[in-house]
C-alpha positions in Angstrom: -65.0 107.6 -120.0 -66.2 110.4 -117.8 -67.3 109.9 -114.2 -70.9 110.7 -115.2 -70.9 108.1 -118.0 -69.6 105.5 -115.5 -72.2 106.5 -113.0 -74.9 106.0 -115.6 -73.8 102.4 -116.0 -74.4 101.7 -112.3 -78.2 101.4 -112.8 -78.3 100.4 -116.4 -77.0 96.9 -117.0 -77.4 97.1 -120.7 -75.3 100.3 -120.9 -72.7 98.7 -118.6 -72.4 95.7 -121.0 -72.0 98.1 -123.9 -69.2 99.9 -122.0 -67.7 96.8 -120.6 -64.1 97.5 -121.8 -64.2 101.0 -120.4 -65.5 99.8 -117.1 -62.8 97.1 -116.9 -60.2 99.8 -117.7 -61.6 102.0 -114.9 -61.7 99.6 -111.9 -58.1 100.4 -110.8 -58.4 104.2 -111.4 -56.6 106.1 -108.6 -59.6 108.3 -108.4 -62.1 106.5 -106.3 -65.0 108.5 -107.8 -64.2 106.7 -111.0 -63.1 103.3 -109.7 -66.0 102.7 -107.3 -68.8 103.4 -109.8 -67.0 101.2 -112.3 -66.9 98.3 -109.8 -70.5 98.8 -108.9 -71.5 98.8 -112.5 -69.7 95.5 -113.0 -71.3 94.1 -109.9 -74.8 95.0 -111.3 -74.4 94.2 -115.0 -75.2 90.5 -114.8 -73.8 88.0 -117.3 -72.0 89.3 -120.3 -72.7 88.1 -123.8 -70.8 85.7 -126.0 -69.5 88.6 -128.0 -67.5 89.7 -124.9 -65.6 86.5 -124.7 -62.4 87.7 -126.5 -62.4 90.9 -124.4 -62.6 88.9 -121.2 -59.7 86.7 -122.3 -57.7 89.9 -122.9 -58.4 91.1 -119.3 -57.8 87.7 -117.8 -54.3 88.2 -119.1 -53.9 91.7 -117.8 -51.1 92.7 -115.6 -53.5 94.3 -113.1 -54.9 91.8 -110.6 -58.1 93.8 -110.1 -58.9 93.7 -113.8 -58.1 89.9 -113.8 -60.5 89.6 -110.8 -63.4 91.2 -112.7 -62.6 89.4 -115.9 -62.8 86.1 -114.1 -66.0 87.2 -112.4 -67.6 87.9 -115.8 -66.2 84.7 -117.4 -67.9 82.7 -114.6 -71.2 84.5 -115.1 -70.9 84.0 -118.8 -70.5 80.2 -118.5 -73.1 80.1 -115.7 -75.5 81.7 -118.1 -75.0 78.8 -120.5 -72.4 80.1 -122.9 -70.7 77.5 -125.1 -67.4 78.6 -126.6 -66.0 77.0 -129.7 -63.6 74.1 -128.8 -60.5 76.1 -129.7 -61.5 79.1 -127.7 -62.3 76.9 -124.7 -58.8 75.4 -124.9 -57.4 79.0 -125.1 -59.3 79.9 -122.0 -58.1 76.9 -120.1 -54.5 77.5 -121.1 -54.8 81.1 -120.1 -56.2 80.4 -116.6 -53.7 77.6 -116.1 -50.9 80.2 -116.7 -52.6 82.8 -114.5 -53.0 80.4 -111.6 -49.3 79.6 -111.8 -48.3 83.3 -111.8 -46.7 84.2 -108.5 -47.4 87.9 -109.1 -51.2 87.5 -109.4 -53.1 88.5 -106.3 -54.6 85.6 -104.3 -58.1 87.2 -104.6 -57.8 87.0 -108.4 -56.7 83.4 -108.2 -59.7 82.7 -106.0 -62.0 84.3 -108.5 -60.5 82.3 -111.3 -61.1 79.1 -109.4 -64.7 80.2 -108.8 -65.1 80.8 -112.6 -63.6 77.4 -113.4 -66.4 75.7 -111.5 -68.7 77.0 -114.3 -66.6 75.6 -117.1 -68.1 72.6 -118.9 -64.8 70.6 -118.4 -61.3 71.0 -117.1 -58.3 69.7 -119.1 -55.4 67.7 -117.7 -53.0 70.7 -117.4 -55.5 72.9 -115.6 -56.5 70.0 -113.3 -52.8 69.5 -112.4 -52.3 73.2 -111.5 -55.4 73.1 -109.3 -54.2 70.0 -107.5 -50.8 71.6 -107.0 -52.4 74.8 -105.7 -54.5 72.8 -103.2 -51.3 71.6 -101.4 -50.8 75.1 -99.8 -54.2 76.6 -100.2 -56.1 78.6 -97.6 -59.4 77.0 -96.5 -61.3 79.4 -98.8 -59.1 78.6 -101.8 -59.3 74.9 -101.1 -63.1 75.0 -101.2 -63.0 76.9 -104.5 -60.5 74.4 -105.9 -62.5 71.4 -104.8 -65.6 72.9 -106.4 -63.8 73.5 -109.6 -62.5 70.0 -109.7 -65.8 68.4 -108.8 -67.7 70.2 -111.6 -65.2 69.2 -114.2 
């Protein structure tokens, strides 16, 4: 995706949603003239659609913490917008975020955003709840607020 294509997405949320995968790929570009417009496009695109759910699962499992951060942001927006995943897919999402929250290599900011997203889930299963409780033992004040919110909404 060229810099001009990414810049076009900044003010066109529909275009940004059509190019969501390319924007997620671009957020960690070493060239800030590519990364910054990609991030701004994701900030401005609003809630993704249900058709993006599998793509967002893919990026929640990415090795790059910034991509995970943005995937979690978009998952939270998706559920806040009333998305209802099929039961099996909701279970897959909960298993994935449980694994990611336990990952010592994932950046704290990405874990915070995952906790924020969890607060929009319709429910939290036992395994995810246990990981959240475990995380709360050594959490920063910000993370603790996010965990408490996630646990209270479940």
